N, C-alpha and C positions, 0 to 999 in steps of 0.2 A: 474794313477793319477786322478781323479774322478770329471766333467768340476767341476768349481767354479759358486757359488752366485755373477754377480757384478753391481756393486751401481755407477750410475755417478756423483758425484759432482763438483759442482762452487761455494762452498765457501760461499753459503747465511745460515740459519738456516735451511732452509728448508731439503737441497741437505742432512744439518749435521742430522739431522730427518731420511732420510732416507737410513742414514748408519748400524743404528742403528736400522731399520725393518729387513737391509739385515742381519745385522753378528744375529738376531736371526731366519733365515730366512737357514741361514748358517748352524746355529748350530743343526737347527732339522733337516736336509739332514747329517749333517753330512760332509761337503762337503767343498772345501776350499773358503774365499772372500775378491775376486779382486777393489777393490778400485779403480776404475778409472777417471782418467782429461783430458777432452782434452782443447787442450793451443786454440784451437780455429785459427788453420787458415786455410785454403784452399787445404785443399786436396783432391781428390778423395780414398776414400775407404785403408786408411793407411793399409797392413796386419797387423795380432795380431803378427805376430813374430816381427816387428819392439822391436828396444833397446827403451828402455823407459829410462827416465830420470835417472840417479845416483843420489841417493839422498848426495850423497857426493861432485857434483859435482858444482864449483864456478863458475860455468856459470848460474847452474839453481835462474832462479829470489824465493826468502823470504818469498812472496807470495803465494806461489806455495808450498814452503816446510812445513809451515804454517800452508793449509791447508791442503796438504797431511797431516801431523803432529794427527794435531786435530781430521781428522777423523779414522785412525788407533786409537788414543787411543779411541776415541768412541765407534769404535768397538769395545776393547780389556774388554773392561773394561763390555761391554754387553755379550760378551760373551768370559768371560779365558777363553786361551788354542786357540781359533782358529786361523787356519791357514790362513794370511796374506799378501795379496801380494796389493802395490802400483803400479799403470802403473798412465805415466802422456805420452800424447802421439800429435801428432800434429795434428790438421784438425777439422772439427767441428763435434760437441755433435752426432747429431744424424748421420752423417755416421762413426764414432769409437764406439758409442756405436757398433748401427748395427754390425759391421764389429766382434767386441768382442763377438756379442748374437751367432756367430758361433758356438765359441764354451763354451757355456753357460748352464749353469741347470736354473737360470733363471735371469732375469735383473733385478735390479728393480733403480728409481725413482721418486722422489721429481713433483710436479702436480707444483713447481713452483720458483723459484728467488728471487733474493734479488735486485730483480729492475724492475722496468714497462722493460726494456727491455727488462733481465734475462726471466723474465715472459714467452713472448710472445716466448725467445726461447726456457726456459724448454717446455710451452709447443706444438712447432713444433715440440721441439722432442719427445713428449709423446705421439703426433696424429703420427708422420711419424716412429716411434717402433710398434704400433699398427697395422701396417699392413703389418711392413718391417722386423720385428724381429723376428728374425732364432730360440728361444727360449719364453716359454712363458713372460710377461713383465708387472710388479706391478706397480702400481703407487700410491705414497705414499701421503695422501690428506685425510681432517678433523682428527678425532680425530674416534680412531677402540677398539670399545668394551669386554676387554679379555675375559669377560662373555657371549658376544654374538656369533650366531652357522657362522657360513661359511652362506654367501647364493650366489647357485647361480639360474641364468638367463638362464632358459632353453627357448631354441623360435622357436623346433623341426628343427632346417635346418640338412644336412646334414656331418655338420663337424661341430657342437657343440661337437659330443662324443670326442674330445679332454678334450674343455674344460670342461664335465663332471668329466675325471677320474680325470683331477688336481681339482675340488671342494674336491671329496672323498678324491682323495690322503694328500692334507692341511689339510683338517679336522681331519683326522683321525691323521696327523703329529702336530698337536694343540689338536689334546686332546677335539676338541670343535663336536657342534650337526650339521649337516648339511640344510640347509629350504633350497626345491626345490622349486622356485617361477615360472608360467609359469602367463605369464598378456596374455589377449587374451580380443576380441571385434568383435562389430561386423562392416562391410562398412558400417551402417545406423548411426553407433558412434563417426568413428574416421575413416580421413583416410587411408589406408594401410601400418603396422606396423610391419607384419611378416605372419609368415604362417597362423594363426588363423582368418584371416581376409579373407575371401570369394572374390574374386576377379570379380564373373559375375553377382551374384545375390544377394537379399537384401534375411536376414535369417529369417523365420519364424514361425521354431521352435528350442525356444534357447533351450531349455531342449535338442535338439538332436547333440548341437551343443557344449552345457560344456560336455555335458558326453562323447565329438571326444577329448574335449582338456583334458577332464581328462585325458581317457587314451594318450592321446599325452607324456604325463607328467609321467608317472605311466613305460610308453615301456621306456620314455628316460634313468629314475634313475635303476629299476629293475635291471640289468646284475649287477650290483657298486653297487649294496644293497649285492648281492651275495659273490665281491671280497671282498666287507670290510662291515662285521656283525657286526662286533665291531662299527658304527660309527652312533647313531642315528640320523636318517632322519625324517624329518617332508613337509610332500608335500604340499604345500598353489595354489589351483587352481584364482585364482584375475583374475575376470569382469572389468576391468578399462585402462585407458591408460599407453603406455607402460613407458617408461620414469619415468612419474613424481609418478609410482608406486613404479616401482625397488628404484629412489631417498627414497622415505618415507620406503622404508624394512629395506635400507641399513644404518637407524639414530641409531638401535638397534645390525649392525652387526660388525662382527671384518676385514671382508673382502668380495668385491663381486666376483667373477668371473665370465665375456662373454666370448663368440665366437660373435667376427666383423661379421659374414657372408659374403656367400666365392664370393668370390671377382669378377669383370666383371657384375657382375648380378643385377638389382633391390633392390630384396630383398638380397642381401650386403650390399646396399646401404644404404638402410635403417636401418636393421638391424647395420654398422657402425657410423649411426648415432646418435644407442643407447650408442653407449658404445663410443666414444666420448663423449656425454651426462654426462654421467656417470663417466668417466674422469675429468669433470670439474664443478659439479655439486652434487660426488657422497659422506655422510657422514663419507661415515671409505675407504680407501686402495681399490682401483679398481686394478684386477686382467684382463688382458684381452690375451687368447689362441687361436691364430687359429690353425684352423683347420688343421693334415699333409697335406704336398702335396706330 
């Protein structure tokens, strides 16, 4: 069986919206959808082979049964005929979903829950999975423009090739254009935010730097353009502050794809702050794609 798309649900309206997005993603990929609900008990990484609650078990809580039935109905309405599984497991959401991501093609999660406490919980779950998920993570937020492009945030780090591949593949699945966007600036304009900013000197030749950043963008995207010749690609080179520029560009996009950067380095921490900013402020869903380990 192909690895499924998994989606975490908690009963909030936003998590049920995530089910709709996840069902479409599973349908596009022709893989099963697994709806996962964590009971919230404190366990450490329950195995993915753990026995799920049987929907006929009289000991199951009625609200949980109603939640899973509602989620399943939404998924089947969105993607009729999709292969569907429901899974209720003990443990904190971030632990359960991290474990389930080991055997998934994609994890889908809402950006907030049904209360202020749930908002904080789901927010921490999204941030945790952005760093620890074993598969791509898609966080549902804002409003996706179905006619808009897939927006790829190009940062020029060695780990981002996986994100570039994901963005091209997602654009191909959605039959959407791809907007490859690289934001650059100089050290004198902004504190260091990525590889485009010189660390040791002020820039005196702006045009030379602009040309170098343009070459970085072309070099990053070119190999995948050959692999996906039917995906229309727009190169966008923007001199600006990174986070505000990407948030603004997300307004007319249907998805933003970003690599959080290499872990354990200053660059990784700063690029990670960009991905976390998008998780909280983008105008459309955000996919965080970690580089291959």
